[in-house]
LOTI-111450 format. One record per residue (C-alpha): residue number from 1; x, y, z. Coordinates in Angstrom, 3 decimals. Layout:
<rs>
- NUM  X  Y  Z
...
</rs>
This chain:
<rs>
- 1  -99.328  0.169  71.128
- 2  -97.968  -3.062  69.925
- 3  -99.607  -4.924  67.033
- 4  -101.109  -8.079  67.756
- 5  -99.844  -11.083  65.534
- 6  -103.232  -12.619  64.076
- 7  -101.334  -14.954  61.747
- 8  -102.254  -18.549  62.596
- 9  -99.220  -20.934  62.317
- 10  -99.728  -23.894  60.306
- 11  -99.297  -27.438  62.164
- 12  -98.946  -30.711  60.785
- 13  -98.034  -33.933  62.963
- 14  -98.569  -37.778  62.634
- 15  -100.022  -38.971  65.757
- 16  -100.393  -42.630  64.891
- 17  -100.297  -44.934  61.706
- 18  -101.850  -48.189  61.722
- 19  -103.190  -51.010  59.589
- 20  -107.047  -50.799  59.982
- 21  -108.099  -53.847  58.100
- 22  -106.387  -56.394  55.560
- 23  -107.517  -59.498  53.693
- 24  -106.001  -61.862  51.480
- 25  -107.663  -64.610  49.428
- 26  -106.706  -67.336  47.120
- 27  -109.847  -68.536  46.001
- 28  -108.692  -71.127  43.538
- 29  -105.578  -72.642  45.627
- 30  -104.099  -75.119  45.313
- 31  -104.878  -75.384  41.676
- 32  -103.869  -71.991  40.654
- 33  -100.216  -72.984  41.772
- 34  -99.993  -75.473  38.823
- 35  -101.370  -73.088  36.118
- 36  -99.140  -71.219  33.717
- 37  -98.385  -67.809  35.540
- 38  -99.461  -65.215  33.085
- 39  -101.173  -62.727  35.551
- 40  -103.084  -59.617  35.025
- 41  -103.354  -57.147  37.874
- 42  -106.365  -54.890  38.645
- 43  -105.269  -51.904  40.990
- 44  -107.792  -49.890  42.988
- 45  -107.200  -46.952  45.429
- 46  -109.745  -45.270  47.742
- 47  -109.406  -42.633  50.424
- 48  -111.586  -41.603  53.352
- 49  -111.314  -38.661  55.691
- 50  -113.097  -38.468  58.997
- 51  -112.723  -35.534  61.200
- 52  -112.175  -36.291  64.735
- 53  -111.839  -33.723  67.777
- 54  -109.299  -31.153  68.318
- 55  -108.012  -30.679  64.798
- 56  -107.220  -34.443  64.307
- 57  -108.344  -36.372  61.366
- 58  -108.368  -40.086  60.545
- 59  -107.430  -40.532  57.012
- 60  -107.655  -43.989  55.472
- 61  -106.129  -45.211  52.120
- 62  -107.571  -48.657  50.724
- 63  -105.581  -50.368  48.197
- 64  -107.244  -53.428  46.427
- 65  -105.346  -55.703  44.144
- 66  -106.915  -58.418  42.250
- 67  -104.646  -60.908  40.333
- 68  -106.123  -63.220  37.683
- 69  -104.358  -65.813  35.309
- 70  -106.995  -65.581  32.350
- 71  -110.425  -65.655  34.004
- 72  -109.136  -67.482  37.183
- 73  -108.641  -65.376  40.213
- 74  -105.162  -66.150  41.693
- 75  -105.412  -63.854  44.609
- 76  -107.267  -60.807  45.970
- 77  -105.410  -58.510  48.546
- 78  -106.848  -55.493  50.288
- 79  -105.254  -53.437  52.693
- 80  -106.897  -50.432  54.656
- 81  -103.823  -48.402  56.095
- 82  -104.839  -45.457  58.284
- 83  -103.577  -42.748  60.179
- 84  -104.276  -40.066  62.761
- 85  -103.168  -36.584  61.705
- 86  -103.131  -33.201  63.586
- 87  -103.772  -30.378  60.968
- 88  -104.182  -26.722  62.285
- 89  -103.831  -23.312  60.815
- 90  -104.544  -24.567  57.234
- 91  -107.013  -22.813  54.912
- 92  -110.119  -24.503  53.455
- 93  -108.101  -24.336  50.110
- 94  -105.032  -26.007  51.792
- 95  -106.856  -28.589  53.697
- 96  -108.086  -30.302  50.574
- 97  -104.675  -31.242  49.167
- 98  -103.398  -31.946  52.710
- 99  -106.119  -34.702  53.281
- 100  -106.644  -35.697  49.742
- 101  -102.803  -36.044  48.407
- 102  -100.384  -35.328  51.373
- 103  -101.565  -37.745  53.865
- 104  -102.430  -40.723  51.514
- 105  -99.074  -40.113  50.273
- 106  -97.640  -40.781  53.786
- 107  -99.856  -43.927  54.068
- 108  -98.878  -45.437  50.678
- 109  -95.743  -47.032  51.432
- 110  -97.101  -48.726  54.426
- 111  -99.914  -50.412  52.579
- 112  -97.441  -51.097  49.653
- 113  -95.247  -53.114  52.155
- 114  -98.238  -54.961  53.836
- 115  -99.308  -56.048  50.323
- 116  -95.962  -57.402  49.385
- 117  -95.695  -59.386  52.672
- 118  -99.311  -60.862  52.291
- 119  -98.591  -61.915  48.677
- 120  -95.437  -63.513  49.229
- 121  -96.628  -65.265  52.442
- 122  -99.409  -66.467  50.262
- 123  -97.060  -68.464  47.948
- 124  -97.237  -66.122  45.198
- 125  -94.141  -64.198  43.377
- 126  -93.488  -60.785  45.172
- 127  -95.700  -57.811  44.202
- 128  -94.065  -54.383  44.241
- 129  -96.514  -51.769  43.650
- 130  -95.093  -48.601  41.713
- 131  -95.303  -45.184  43.483
- 132  -98.439  -43.561  42.998
- 133  -98.746  -39.668  42.049
- 134  -101.513  -38.729  44.532
- 135  -101.245  -35.034  43.432
- 136  -102.216  -35.884  40.189
- 137  -104.833  -37.999  41.226
- 138  -106.275  -35.330  43.555
- 139  -106.165  -32.746  40.677
- 140  -107.870  -35.305  38.619
- 141  -110.525  -35.828  41.353
- 142  -111.035  -31.895  41.527
- 143  -111.629  -31.554  37.784
- 144  -114.240  -34.723  37.913
- 145  -116.169  -32.712  40.512
- 146  -115.995  -29.426  38.772
- 147  -117.530  -31.354  35.721
- 148  -120.191  -32.720  37.802
- 149  -121.258  -29.421  39.355
- 150  -124.511  -28.056  38.130
- 151  -124.355  -24.961  35.918
- 152  -125.077  -21.834  38.095
- 153  -126.085  -19.839  35.146
- 154  -129.466  -18.318  34.880
- 155  -131.351  -17.613  31.888
- 156  -133.523  -14.466  31.688
</rs>
């Protein structure tokens, strides 16, 4: 009698990449263009995972940049870059890093390009974001979750 192969093959594919939302604001123009350009940059990242049907997941990466000169906001740019990913055959332990690190890493270059284009078209010097280590961010997120988890010890 032949043995049945019960190993589930891991499958990953990108179904669609798209810009879900984007925003660019220059609340203090045109005055900001005559001010001395000594910007400070505030950079924020966020991810969201939404299970769809048939092993499909929508994963979105939100990148928000606020640039100020002193106390004056020069511009605010936000991009929500998303993708639909097919993920099957991965264990629960493998799915976390796939949706929390691997897929956002795929999305980031698209968000980075959109931000650079918006800033330049807005009349400001080009803004090139440095690469992000999503593996380290995911590990940090897991560590924070472990620290927040209530203790399971019982006192007798």
